[in-house]
N, C-alpha and C positions, 0 to 999 in steps of 0.2 A: 604581452609586449605591446607598447603603445603604437597605434596605427600611424602611418606616415602623414606628414603635413598637419600635425597636431601639436599643441603646446603642452609643456609640462606644468604641473601645478594643480591645486585643488580648489581654487577660488571659484566663486559663482561666475565671474567674468570669463575665466578660462574654460569653465564647463560649457557655457553657451558658445564661446568662440569655437570650441572643438565640435560642438553639436552641429553647427552649420558649416564646418570646415572653412573658417574665416580666411586662411591663406589662399583658398581657391578664388577669392575675389579678384585676384590679380589677372585672372583669365578674361573676365567679361567687362569689368569696370573701365579699363582703357578703351575698349571698343565703344562703350556707351559715350565716352568722352570724344571719340572720333566722330560719332554722330553729331555731337554738340559743335565741334569745330567746323564740320562741313556745313552745318546749318548757319554758322556765323557769317558765311559769305552772303547770306540773304537777309538775316535778321541779327540785330545786336544781342550779345549774351550779357545779361545782367548778373550781378552777384546773387540776387534773390533767386533767379531762375536756376543758376548753377547749383545752389544749395538744395532746391527742391528736386532737381535731377538726381543728385547724389543720395538724398533721402529716399526717393522713390526706388532707385536701383537697390539700395541697401536693404530696404524693407521687403521688396519683392524677392530678392535672393534669399533672405532669411526665411520667408514664408515657404519658398520652394524647397530649400534644403531641409528645413524642419519637417515639412509635410512628408518628404521622401523618407526621412528617418522614422517617422511614425508608421508610414505605410509598409516599410521594409523591416520593422522591428523583429518580426518572427523569423524572417529569412536571415537577418543579421545575427540572430541568437544562435544559429546552427552553423554559421560560416566561421571557421577558425580565424580568418583574417579580420572579421568585423564584430566578433562576439563581445569585445571589450568596449564597443561604442556605448554612449551614455545611457540609452534606454535599455538595451539588453543587459548591461552590467548593473542596472538599478540606480545609477547615479542621478538619473532624471526620470521622473514619473511621466506616464503617458498623458495624464490630465494636465500637468504643468506644461508639457510640450505642446499640447493642443491649444492651450490658452495663449502661449507665446506666438504660435502660428496665426491665430485669429487676430491678435493685436497687430502683428506685423502686416497682415493682409489689409486691415483697416487703415493703417498708416500709409500703406502704398496707395490705396484708392484715394485717400485724402490728399496726399502729395501730388498725385496725378491731376486732380481737379484744381490744385493751386497753380499748376502750370498753364493749362488752357483747356477749353471744353473738349477738344478732340482727344487729348490725352485722358481726360476724365471719362469720357464715354468708352474709350477703348480699354481702360484699365481692367474691368472685369473679364474681358476676353483674354487679355495677356495673363492675368492671374489664373484663369481657368486652365490655360495651356500649361503653364509651368507646374501646376499642381497635378494635372492629368498625366504628365510625363512619367510620374512615379509608377504608374501601372503598366506602361507600355512593354516592359520586358517580360510581362506575363503572357503576351500574345504575339509579339513580333520581334524578329532578329534585328530590325531597323530602329530599335529604341535609341540607338546612338544619334540618329538624325532627329529624333523627337527632342532629345536633349539639346542638340545643336540649334534647332529652331527656337527653343526656349531662350538660349543665350543670344540668338540673333535679334530677339526683341529689344535688347539693350541698345545697340546703335540706332535702330529705327526709332525707338522711344526717345533717345537723346536728340535725334534730329527733329522729330515732331514737337518735342518740348520747347525748342527754341523757335523753329520756323512756324509752327502752328498749322502746317499744311504739308501734303505729300511733295516729294521732290519733283523738280523739272530738269530733265525728262523723268518720267515716272519710273523708269527701270533702274535708275541709279541706286535708289534705296533697295530695290529688289536684288541687285547685284551685290550690294554690301551685305544684305541679310544672307544671301546664299554663300558668300565668302565666309561669314562667321559660322553658318550652319555646317558647312563641310569641314572647316578648320576644327571646330570643337567636336563634331561628330567623329572626325578622324582620330583625334587624340583620345576620345572616349573609348574607341576600339582598343587603343593601347592599354587603357586602364582595365578594360574587361578581360584582357589576357590573363590576369591574375586568377580569375574565377571561372575560366572556361570549363574545367572538369566539374567544379561545384555546380555551375549552372546546368550542365547536362544532367547531373544526378538529381537536381531539384526540379527539373522540367521548366527551367527559366530559359529565356531566349536572348541570344547575343550573337554577333557575328563570329567571335572566337569559338563559341560553343557549336555553332552550326557549320562553320567552314574549316575549323581548326586554326591554329595560330598563323600558319603560312598564308592561307586563303584570306583571313581577316586582315593581315598586314598588307596584302595586295589591294584590298578594297580601300584601306586607309590611305595608301599611296595615291590611288585614283582620286579620292576625295580631296587630298591636299593639292593635287594638280589643279583641280577645279577652283580651290581656294585662291591660288595664285592668279589664275585667269580672271576670276571675278574681281580681285583687287586691281588688276590692270584695267579692267573695264570701268571700274569706279574712277580711276585716274584719268582715263580718256574722257569720260563723261564730264568730269569736273575741270577738265583742262589743267590737270595737276602738272607741276613743274618738276625740276630735277631732284628736289629734296624728297618728294613723294616717291619718285622712281627709285631713289636710293633705299628708302624705307622698305618698299616692296621687294627689292632685290635682296636686302639683308634678311627679310622675313622668309623668302623662298630658300635662301641658303641655310637658314636655321632649321627649316622644315626638312631639308635634305639631310642635314647633320642628325636631326632627331631620328630619322628613319635608319640611319647608319648605326645608331646606338642600340637598337633593339632588333634581335633576330628571333625567328620562330623557336630556335633551340637555346636561346640565351636571353633571359629576362633580367639579368643582374643589373642592367643600367636603366631599368624601366622608370624608376623614380626620377632620374635626371631627364629622361626623354619626355615623360608626362608632365611633371610639374615645373622643373627648372626651365626647360627650353620653351615651353608654351607660355610661361609667364614672361620670359624675355621677349618672345615674339610680339605679344600684345603690347607691351610697354614700348618696345622699339618702334613699332608702327605708329602708335599714338604720338610718340616723341617727334617723329619726322613729319607727321600730319600737322602737328601743332607748330613745329618750326617753320614749315612752309607757309602756314597762315600768318605767322609773325612777319616773315620776309615779304609776303605779298601785301601786307597791310590792309 
C-alpha cells in the first residue's frame, strides 16, 4: 500500500518527489517566507533574493530528507509502514540517492553565498544540523525537537537572507525559531504515534515509545502552547497589527482542533491532524503576515 502524502505514478519526477516527501514542503516553506516578510520591514526584498531563498530552502530540504531516507533505509525495510519507500523497495539505489543529496547540498551552499556572506558562512552549520537530525532517534526521545530546530532554520534563514544581520531586538528571531521548533516538534510527535510499538521493538527513541500515546500527546499539547506564546511574542516585538493577531488566533484555533482530532486510543484521523491541519496553519499564518505587510506598506 502506498504511504500517505505521496504521489501515484512511476516517472522519475514522481520517484524523487516521493523520495523527499515533496508535499511536506507546505510545512516549512511558508515559515521561511514569514522570515522574508518580517525582514522586509528593514530591507527591501528583490526578486533575485526571493529566488535564491526559495532555491536554498528547496535544496536544503531535499538534502535533509534524502539523507534521512539513506540513514534510515535498514529501519524502513523492516517497518511495515515504510518498507515500500524508494530505497527499501529497490526503486532508487543508495549510490544514486547519495549523489542526489550531495548535489542538493552543494546547491544549498552556493545559493546561500549568493544571498550574502552571513548566509554563506552559516550554511555549513545549518546543513550539518539538518543532516545530523536523522541519527537523533537512535539515542534520544527528544528527536522531535531536533527536527523542529531543523525546520526553525527556515524562518531565521529567510530573515537573514534579506536583512543580512540578526534581528533587533535580538530575541525576536529566537522567539520565531522557538515557535517553529515547538510547532513542528509537537506535530512530529503525532507522526511518531504510528510507530510507537515498532520503535520500542527496534530500540529506537521517541516520545510515544517512551511515554505511551497519552503521555506523548500531553507533551505535544505543551509544545503547542509554547508555539502560540512565542508567536504572540513575535507580534509584540514587531509591533504587529490586527491582521497578525487574527492570523495567530486562527493558528491557535487550528492547533486546538488538531488535538481534538487525535486521541490516544483513536489514530484514525491522524493524517488529517498531521498533514492537513499543519499545512493549513503554516499557510494561514504566512498569508496574514503578508497581508499585514501589504497594508502597512
